[in-house]
C-alpha positions, -999 to +999 in steps of 0.1 A: -743+214+059-716+228+081-679+220+078-679+193+105-707+175+087-689+178+054-658+163+068-677+134+082-693+126+049-661+131+030-643+106+053-671+081+050-672+084+012-635+079+008-636+049+032-665+033+013-648+039-021-617+021-009-637-007+006-658-012-026-631-006-052-651+024-065-639+055-084-657+088-082-661+110-113-674+146-112-684+170-139-670+205-139-704+219-131-710+201-099-708+216-064-672+224-052-674+198-024-683+171-050-653+181-072-631+180-041-639+143-034-637+132-070-609+110-083-614+125-118-630+159-128-638+167-164-665+170-191-689+142-197-672+124-226-637+127-211-650+112-178-667+083-197-634+077-216-614+078-184-638+053-168-628+027-195-592+030-183-596+026-145-594-007-127-626-005-106-657-025-098-679+005-093-680+039-111-699+068-095-708+095-121-716+128-103-733+147-131-766+143-149-785+113-163-772+112-198-736+112-185-743+081-165-758+065-196-727+074-217-704+059-191-724+027-189-724+024-227-686+026-227-682+004-196-709-023-199-691-047-175-688-022-147-715-011-122-723+026-129-740+045-101-754+081-101-762+099-069-797+111-081-816+095-110-837+126-112-807+148-122-818+154-158-806+179-185-827+205-201-807+201-234-810+164-235-847+166-226-853+190-255-848+162-280-868+131-273-859+099-293-894+095-307-894+132-319-860+128-336-871+095-353-901+114-367-879+142-379-855+118-395-884+102-414-893+136-428-856+141-440-845+107-451-816+121-471-800+136-440-774+121-417-777+129-380-749+145-360-758+147-322-741+166-294-729+143-267-755+159-243-782+135-254-799+104-242-788+069-251-819+065-272-810+096-292-774+084-296-788+052-310-805+072-338-773+092-345-747+086-372-719+104-353-717+121-319-697+153-313-685+174-284-682+211-283-644+207-287-644+184-317-676+194-335-659+216-361-632+190-368-658+163-373-681+183-394-652+194-416-646+157-424-681+151-437-685+157-475-696+192-483-726+180-502-739+158-473-771+169-457-769+171-419-794+172-391-775+187-361-791+185-326-801+192-301-783+224-293-794+252-317-768+276-304-739+252-308-752+242-342-754+279-353-719+285-342-706+254-360-724+265-391-708+299-389-672+285-386-676+258-411-697+275-438-722+247-436-760+250-436-769+221-413-806+216-404-807+225-367-828+210-339-844+237-318-830+228-284-810+246-258-793+244-225-813+265-201-782+278-184-762+288-214-791+304-232-800+328-204-769+349-201-777+386-201-762+405-231-769+438-213-750+426-182-721+413-203-718+447-220-718+464-186-691+441-173-670+448-204-674+485-199-664+482-162-635+460-171-618+473-202-594+450-219-606+419-199-612+389-222-646+373-223-646+335-224-678+318-236-690+283-242-705+278-278-738+267-263-744+305-256-765+325-279-749+343-309-750+378-294-730+366-264-705+348-286-701+379-307-689+398-276-664+370-267-627+368-274-624+331-266-650+305-275-645+269-265-655+239-246-654+239-208-620+222-208-607+246-234-618+276-214-601+262-183-569+256-202-569+291-216-572+306-181-542+285-170-520+293-200-529+330-204-507+356-186-539+376-180-550+379-144-588+386-149-614+370-171-651+374-177-667+339-179-699+330-198-706+293-189-720+274-160-704+287-128-693+254-115-661+256-136-651+287-116-641+264-087-616+245-109-604+277-125-598+293-091-581+261-078-558+260-108-552+298-108-555+311-072-539+344-082-565+351-109-600+366-108-630+351-126-661+372-132-693+353-140-717+368-165-751+369-148-783+356-163-812+376-176-837+386-149-869+365-153-901+374-135-882+398-112-857+371-101-820+371-109-787+359-095-751+368-097-741+336-115-755+308-136-759+274-119-774+242-133-799+230-107-796+195-120-759+193-114-765+207-080-787+177-072-754+158-066-747+162-028-722+145-004-751+128+013-764+113-020-729+102-030-725+084+003-759+067+000-754+056-035-721+040-026-735+025+006-765+010-012-749+006-046-780+023-060-794+040-081-776+020-107-776+031-144-790+004-167-790+008-205-807-018-226-782-038-247-800-031-279-799+006-273-763+005-261-751-015-291-766+011-315-755+041-294-719+030-291-715+030-329-721+068-330-696+073-302-669+051-318-673+069-351-667+102-333-635+088-316-623+076-350-628+111-365-614+130-336 
């Protein structure tokens, strides 16, 4: 899509949003042009919480499927649209509700703590939801003798175990983007850029985290780059955040850690292909047709919201 076509779509989207009293939300990992048209940019839970505070008839969630579900759960009386219903999540998909239910049955004395990157059905089976930014704080509030199943991200769970001293039972799931960063490439970048901080998301594997000076949620990493006097950073998280980092800090340089080469194919950055399924054309069409609309069964939503509300109480 050339610049002229982009401008046409952007103008049409803004006009439709005004006409239909719609608000557009975009995750940090979406395409730059999607972030540019969004009324709000953030991580999944922050966007869902923001959605509860806006006076709008229609909410457009530019992200992935579970984010639309979470927004609908928190905003049951608003119409929630997502540009592409097929925009899934490898991490959420790694933990099916029926599999978690069976696992819970095998460990009846365990409570379930689930990362927010899960389906509504999994949240309905969860005692408390966490995010990468509040997981440690919430786990620290749970009695030390409590047995915990943590899922679905094994890397995040391992990190939380390491900083809390817990021995949570970890689900073996992972984000396909964060789990494929190349340790060899990171070491080469550190050698070529002595003294430059490495910023990593806790969904990365332990060897990557061990080489990182700053570990935190996407928002925390963004805030660090804004507040730090440093001018250069090495970034180990989904590359969509680089757009917002560069926009907030135009005088700074951000160096993405490349993925491991698989079957002879590699790239200079890590991108989530599901997030990239959000396009200007799809945003326009979903606003125009008010479809696809996110629907969550009331029974599921009623159970799922309890785990989210408990998180908010403990945060």
